[in-house]
N, C-alpha and C positions, 0 to 999 in steps of 0.2 A: 839476090833476094833471098836467100835460104839462110845467110848469115844474119840478116835482118830478124828473120823469124826466129832463129834460134837464141838472138839476145832476147828478144820479146817473151820466150817462153821460159828464159831463165829468170827475168825479171817478175814473170807472174808466181814461179814458184817461190820464190823470196817472199812476195805480197801474201801467198797463201802461206807460207811458213809463219809470217809475223804474228798473226792471231794466237797461234800454238804458244806462242815464249810470252806472251802476257799473262796468260794464266798461271803460267808454271813461276813467273815472277810473284804474281799474288800470291799464290800458294807457298811459295818459299818466306814470303815477309808474315806468314800467319801462324806460323809454327807455334805448337803448344810450348808454353814457359814453365818451367820447373815453379811450382809456387813455393814460397819461403818458408822456412820450418815455423810452427805456431809457436811464440814464446812462451814460457812457463812462469806462471805467476807468482811474483816473487813472494817470500814468506818472511817473516809474519804478513798476514793480510793487513791492508790499511784498518785503522779504526773506524768502526762506523758512527757516522754522527748523525744523530737523530732529526728525521725530518721537522723544519720548524712553520707551522702554518704564518703566512702572513696577515698582521692584525686587520680585523674586518675595517669596512670603509667606513669615515663618519656616519652617525646616525644624522637623517635629513633635520633641517630648520626646522620644517613643519611638515607633518605626516597629511593632516585631515586640512580642511579649507579654512579652517582658524585654529590660533592657540588653544581655545577656549573647547574644539572639537577634541583635540588630541588629550585635554584633560579629562574630559568627560569619558572618551573613549577607555583612556587608562583607568579610570574611576571602576568602568563596566567590566574592564577586564580584572580587577580584581576582586570585584563582587563575585563574578563566576568562581576564582580561586578559592576563595573560603567556603563556598558551597562544595565544590569539587575537592579539594583537597582532603581529604578524610583522611586521620590517622592522629599520631603523638602529637602531631605542631596544630592540630586544626584550632584547637580550645584558643591558644596563644593568636594564631592569625585571626579567626573572630574578633577577639579583642582588641588587637592592632588596628585593624579594617575599621572597629567601632569609632577606634580613637582618631583616626584620618578624617573621618566624618565630620566628627565633633570640632577638632582643633581647625578643619580647614571649610567649615561649612559655607561661611561668606563665597570664598573663592569657588568651590563646587556649585553652587545655587546660581552663580553669574555663569559657570562654566555649563551647565543645565540648559539657561537660557539663551546662551549662546549658540546652543546647538536647535533649539527649536525655532531660535529666529532665522537660521537659517532655511531651514524648511519650509517655515510661513513664508520666508521671500522668493522661493521657487515654485513651491508645491501648490500655492492656490487654495481653492476651498478645499481640496484634497491633500493638503500638507499633513495632516495626521497620519493617514494612510501611509503616507511616504516616508512619516518619520518613525513610524512603526514598523516596517517592514524594516526600514534601516537596522534599528536597534535590536531587532529579532535576529538579525544576520552575523550582528557582531556578538551578541550573546551564545548564538549558535556555533560560531566558528571557534570560541574561545571553550565552551564546555565539549567540543570534539576533537580537543588537539588532542594529537597521537603522542606528543612529548611530556607526558602529565606531570613526568618527576622532575624534568627541567623547568617546566611552568611554573610548578607548585615553588619550588626552592627559589626562584627569581622573583615572584610574588613573594614571599616571605621577606626575601631582602628589600625589596621595595617598599613594602608596608612598613617595616622598621626603620626605614632612612624616611619615608614622608610623615609618620606621625610625630617626630622630634624635631622636622625640618620648618624653619620659617614660612610663612605662609609666599611670602616673594620666591624664596628659595623653592618650595616646591613647586608652584608656578613655572620657574624658570627651567626646571627640570623634566616638567611632564612628559615633553618629547621625548627625550632621551628615556626616559622610564618606559614609555609608550614601545616605542623602536627596541628596546631590550626585553620587555614583556613578549612582544608577537614574536621576536627571535626564537626565544626560549619556548615559543608555544607553537613553533614552526608555522607562524600566520603574519607573513610579512605584509598580506592584504587580507586585514580579518573581514572587510564587509564588503570585498569585491570592487573598491575603488578609492581607497585611502592610500594604497602606494606611489611614493614619490623615491625615486630611485636615490640610493644613499650617496651617491658618489656627485649627485647634483649639487649636493651641498658645499663641494670642493669649487664648482665652478659658477655656480647659481648668485648673481649679484643678491645682496641681501637688499630688500625695499623694509619702507616702516610697514606695510601691511602686513608682508610675509612673516616677520620677526615682534611683532606687537604684543606684547604680553597682559596678559590680564591685568588691572591695575586693581588693588586689594580694597577698594573704595566704590561707593556707587553701583552696587551690584542691584540687579533687578530679581524680582520674585521668582523663585522657580523651587521646585521639591526636588531633594538630594535624596528622598527614601531609595531603596534597592528596588528594581525592579525585576 
């Protein structure tokens, strides 16, 4: 009986000693290692290559509700530019703008009528108020640009291109010109609802309605005078 007791007591001591061995093993495994030495930077230093900005996304196929609206908003933005961009180039810009109005008068007349028709179709009896509010927002957005230098520079370049471009070419380029003008003015969405993600142009299916150009014939009556 005493032998059995002594045996049990010895086993108990062995069992109680086991938990003490485990932490010791764990501590031994977590010993602090000496960090590797810091490597010296080789000399001479590698050549510094300037960061190259990726190209901007392509302009949308159409920004407004119709190709004609894009063209009319472009004319509006250029109208503001010749009033806002005072300086040595102002006289040349005014002359260029007037030549654009004269050269492309029928096309701009149709664009103006298309814009009016869009608001007549959805505005009911109050279409005129909706149209006036819309155009006021467009003009105010351009006149309040915070990037005037870029806006004026881009306006001058667009006017130079537009005054000598054939009517069909000017019509085809209208959306791209508007996109460039808005970007320069810091106004991707000048009237609060025109924006269409530029990247959508690469994934959006092209439809006859979405890309239909204004034809340089059968123009409706409209006033292309500046507002």
